[in-house]
N, C-alpha and C positions, 0 to 999 in steps of 0.2 A: 867821384865814386870810385873806390879802388877796384882794380881788376880782380874779379873772383875766378877761381879755377872752374873749369867746366864741370857740370854735373855728370857723374858717372851714368852710363846707360842703365835703364831698368833691368833688373835680373830676368833672365829667361826662365819661364815656368816649365819645369819638367813634368811631362805627363805622368799621372799616377800609375804605379804598377798594378794597383788593384782597381778594377772597375767599380763604379759607385754602387752597382747592384750586387756585388759579391763582397761579403765580409772577409776580413783577413783570416778568420778561423776556417771558413770554407775553402780558402785557397791553400792554407797550410795543411789542413787535416783531412780534406775531402778531395781526393784525386778524381779526375774525370772518369776514371775507369772503375770506381768503387761499385760493388755489386748492388748496393741499395739505391743507386741513382738510376732512375728510369728515364731513358732518353725519350724525347717527344717523338711520337710517331708522325711520320710524314704521309701515312696512308689514310685515306678517308674511311669512315665507318660505313659498312654496307647498310642498305636500307632495312634489311631484315635482321639487324642486330641491335641490341640494346646494351649500352655500356653502363655498368653500375660501378661507381667508384666508392671504395671504402673510405671512412674518415682517415685523415692523415695521421700518421704515427711518427713522433719525433724520435730519431735515433740518437742515442748518446754514445760518444766516443771519448774516453778519458775525461769524463765529467764535463764535456763540452757539448753543447747542442749543435747538431748537424742538420743539414737540410732535411725536411720531412719527406717520407716515402709514401707513395700512393700505390695501392693495389687496385687493379681493374678486373672485373668479372664480366664476361661477355655472355649474354643470353640470346639464344636464337629464337626469333619470333616465328611461329608457324605460318607457313605460306598459305594464303587463301586459295582454295581449289574448289572447283565445282564437282558435284556428285556425278560419277560416270553413268552412262546410259545403261550398262549391264546391271548395275546395282538397282536401278529403278525397275528393270525387268524382273529381277529376282524377287524384289519386294512385291511387285504386282502378282507374280505367280503364287507366292505364299498367301497373299490375301485371297485370291480366287480359291486356292485349295482349302483354306480355313472356312470360307463361306460354303463350299460344297460339302465339307465334313459336317458342318452344323446342319445344313439342309437334310442330308441323308440320315443323320441321327434323329432329327425331329420326325422325318417321314417313317423311319423304322419304329419309333415309339408309338406313333399314331396307328400304324398297321397292327402292331402287337396288341394295343388296347382294343382295336376294332375286332380282330378275329379271335383273340385269346386262345392260342394253341394249347392243346392238352396232349399228354403222353398216351400212346396206345396201351391197352391193357393185355397182359399175358396171364392166362389162367388155365387150370386143368380140372374140368368138372367131373371127369370119369377116367378110371384106370383099372386094369386087370393084370394080376400077376399070375402067369401060367406055369412057369417052371423055375425051380431053383434046385440044383444038385451039384455035387463035387465029384470030379473024376479022380482027384487025389486030395491030399490034405490041404493043398493051397490053390488048385486050379478049379475055378468056379464057372458054371454055366447058368444062364438065366434068360427068361423071356418075359417082357413087359410090354403091354399095349395100352394106349391111352388116347384120349381126345384132348387136343390143345385148342383153347379158345383165344382167338385174336379179335380184339374189339377196337374200332376207331371211334372214340367219343367226340371228335371234333364236329362242329356244325358247319364249318365253311372250308375245311381242309381235307383233301384226298391224300392218302398215304400209299406207299409201296414198300413192301418188305423184301429185302434182298440179303443174300449171304446168311441164310438162316441155318443155325446149328443148334441141335437139341442134344444135351449130354446128361447121362445118368451117373450119379455119384453115390457111393456108400462110404460114409465116414471120410469124406474128402478124397476118396479114391475113385478115379474114373473107371467105370466098368462097361459102358456102352455109349454109342454116339450115332446120331442120325442127322443127315443133311436134308433140308426141306427146299422144294423148288420155290423160286420167288413168285409173289402174287401181289395184287393191288386191292385196295379197299376204298370204297366210296365213303361219303360222310355218314357217320353213325351206322356203319355196317359191321356185322359180326361174321366171323368165319371159324368153323370147326375143322381142324386139320388132324386126321388120324396119324399117329406116330407109333412105330414099332421099334423097340429097343431090345436087341438080342446080344447077349454076352456069351462068347464062345471061348472057352479055355483061357479065361482071364486069371492072371496070377495075382492072388491076394496075399498080403503079409499074414503071418500066422495068427496074430492077434485079431486082425480083421476077419479072417475065416472063422475063428472061434466065436466071435461076436455074431456073425451072420447065422451060424448054426443055432446059437442060443435064441436069437430072435425068431427063427423059423419054429423052434420048439414052443416058444411062448405065443405063437400065432400073432405077432405084431412086428412087422418089418418096417424100418424107417429108411426111406430113400430121399435123395435130393435131386431135383431136376433143375438144370441151368440152361437157359436159352440166350443166345447172342444174335442180334439182328441189326442190320443196317437199314434204317428207315429214311425214305425220301418223302418229304412233304411238298404238296403242290397247292398253291393258292393263286390262281390266275397265272400271271407271268412271273410270280415269285416262286422260287424253288430253293429248298435248303435240305440238308441231310444231317443225321446224327446217329449215334450208336445207342442201341437199346439193350438193356440187360434184364432178363426175367428169371426169378428164382421161386421154386415151390418146394416146400417140405411136405412129404407124403408119409402117411401111416397106412399100411395095408395088412390084410390078413395073409396067411400063408397059402402057397399053391396047393392044389391046382385051381382052386376057385378063389384065389385072392382078390378081394375087392377093396376099394378105397374107403378107409375109415374117416380120415380127416386130412385137411390140406391147409397150407398157409402160403400164399403167393404174394410176391412184391415185384414191381416193375420200376426200374430206374433208368433215367436218360443220362447219357454221358456226352 
C-alpha cells in the first residue's frame, strides 16, 4: 500500500462574533446605549408596589424590526393601618350628642303638648281723654288715662312681666310714654293696671297738628297704644322667656269728657 501523505489537521473553529441570542440586525443597528432599550433592574420590587407592564411595542428603524420596548407603571398599594383611638373617641362623642339631642327634642315636644302654652292677653277696657291743647301751631299738650288689662290664660304656667313700656302714638308719631313696674301673674289670673300718659310740649309736624285739630272738632280722636313686654314663663323647673307686643287702636270723644268709643287690640309673641 503506497505511502499516503498525512491528513491535514482539522480546521480550528472560530467563535462567532454574534452570540446566538442576538441577531445581526440588533448588533448592527441597536447600540447598547439606545434610549428605547430598558436595562433590567437589579432592584427587587417592594412589597407595597404593583408593577403593570404594558404590551410590548416593536420599534422600527430604517424598515427593520428592532428589539421590543416595554413600559412599566408602578402603582402604590395602600398600607393597611388600624383606626386610631382618638377617631373612635370622636365617633363616640358624636353618637352620645346625637342621642341626647333626640331625647331632649322628644321631651320638649311631650312637654309642649302636655301644657299647651298660650300667649298672655293685652287689652284696654276703659280710657278717658282729659286734655288736648296747643301752645303754638306745632307744640301739643295732652292727658290720657286708661286701664290696661293683662290676662294669663294658661292653666299650668305662671308668667312674670318685665321691662313694660306703654307708648301713645298719633299717626305713627310718638306723643307720650309710660314705664310700668314688673309684676307676676298666676295661672288664669287677670290684672288691671292704671296708666297715665301725659304729653307736654310735644312737637308735631304741621300736617299732624292740623289733623288732630280736625279730629277734636269732629269729636272723634284716633289714638294708637303700643305695649312692649318681656315675659318669663315658669312651669316647675322649666323657665323660658319671650318678647310680647300689644297694640290697640282707640277711638275716643273729645276732651274734657273724652270716653272710649271703640277699640281693637292684638297681642303677638316674638
